[in-house]
C-alpha positions in Angstrom: 0.7 25.6 5.7 -2.6 24.8 7.3 -5.2 27.3 7.9 -6.4 27.9 11.5 -10.0 27.9 10.4 -9.8 24.4 9.1 -8.0 23.2 12.2 -10.9 24.6 14.3 -13.4 22.9 11.9 -11.5 19.6 12.3 -11.6 20.0 16.1 -15.3 20.7 16.0 -16.0 17.8 13.8 -14.0 15.5 16.1 -15.8 16.7 19.2 -19.3 16.2 17.6 -18.4 12.7 16.2 -16.9 11.7 19.6 -19.9 12.9 21.5 -22.7 11.5 19.2 -20.9 8.8 17.2 -19.4 5.5 18.1 -16.1 3.6 18.0 -15.4 1.7 14.9 -12.6 0.3 12.8 -11.1 1.1 9.4 -9.4 -1.9 7.9 -6.8 -1.6 5.1 -5.5 -4.7 3.4 -1.8 -4.9 2.4 -0.9 -6.0 -1.1 0.5 -9.6 -1.3 4.2 -9.9 -1.6 5.2 -9.6 -5.3 7.7 -12.4 -5.0 6.3 -14.7 -2.3 2.6 -14.1 -3.0 0.2 -15.0 -0.3 -2.9 -13.5 1.1 -3.4 -9.8 1.8 -3.0 -8.9 5.5 -5.5 -6.7 7.3 -4.4 -3.7 9.3 -7.0 -2.3 11.7 -7.1 1.4 12.6 -9.5 2.5 15.4 -11.7 5.4 14.5 -14.6 7.5 15.8 -17.4 7.6 13.3 -21.1 8.2 12.6 -22.9 6.0 10.0 -25.9 7.7 8.4 -28.4 6.5 5.8 -28.7 8.4 2.5 -31.8 10.5 1.9 -34.3 9.0 -0.6 -33.6 11.7 -3.2 -29.8 10.9 -3.0 -30.3 7.3 -4.0 -30.0 7.1 -7.8 -29.7 3.3 -8.2 -26.3 3.6 -10.1 -23.8 5.3 -7.9 -25.7 5.3 -4.6 -27.7 2.1 -4.0 -30.4 1.4 -1.5 -28.7 0.1 1.6 -25.6 2.3 1.1 -24.6 4.4 4.1 -22.7 7.6 4.4 -20.1 7.3 7.2 -18.5 10.4 8.8 -15.1 9.5 10.2 -13.1 11.8 12.4 -9.7 12.5 10.9 -8.1 13.3 14.3 -5.8 10.5 15.3 -6.5 8.4 12.2 -3.2 7.3 10.6 -4.7 6.7 7.1 -7.0 8.4 4.7 -9.9 6.0 4.2 -10.2 5.1 0.5 -11.8 2.6 -1.8 -10.6 -0.9 -1.0 -10.7 -0.3 2.7 -13.5 -1.6 5.0 -15.3 0.1 7.9 -16.9 -1.7 10.8 -19.8 0.2 12.3 -23.0 -0.9 14.0 -21.6 -4.5 14.1 -21.6 -4.6 10.2 -18.7 -4.4 7.8 -19.0 -1.9 4.9 -16.7 -1.7 1.8 -15.7 1.9 1.0 -17.0 2.7 -2.5 -16.1 6.4 -2.6 -14.5 8.8 -0.2 -13.8 12.5 0.4 -11.3 13.7 3.0 -12.7 17.3 2.9 -9.2 18.8 2.6 -10.2 22.3 1.7 -6.8 23.9 2.1 -4.9 20.9 0.7 -3.4 20.1 4.1 -5.9 19.6 6.8 -8.4 16.7 6.6 -11.4 18.2 8.3 -13.5 15.0 8.3 -13.6 11.9 6.1 -16.9 11.3 4.5 -17.2 7.9 2.8 -19.8 5.9 1.0 -20.1 2.4 2.5 -21.8 -0.7 1.0 -22.4 -3.9 3.0 -19.4 -6.3 2.4 
């Protein structure tokens, strides 16, 4: 059962991202058919998001590299949970998702998705 506090936090995050963010796309690639083979097929999911640069003290050169961005993605209306292997299009650039956190504090409600993106 979801907690009303997290539902309110989710609504607040969505409102702020919608007001100050931009429209983007999260793309997930399907696995090739195990029998027929073939190329992975992309599936696009429209999203509201805010790309932000990491602070200098957060860039360690191993996990977070210079040029990586932190992308806040609204979970409202998003049919998937962005995860490594997906790509995000923001600011006219495509970023591969390296790491992600759905911020699911109660185990049910995704408040906001925060992912680490690296230029594809």
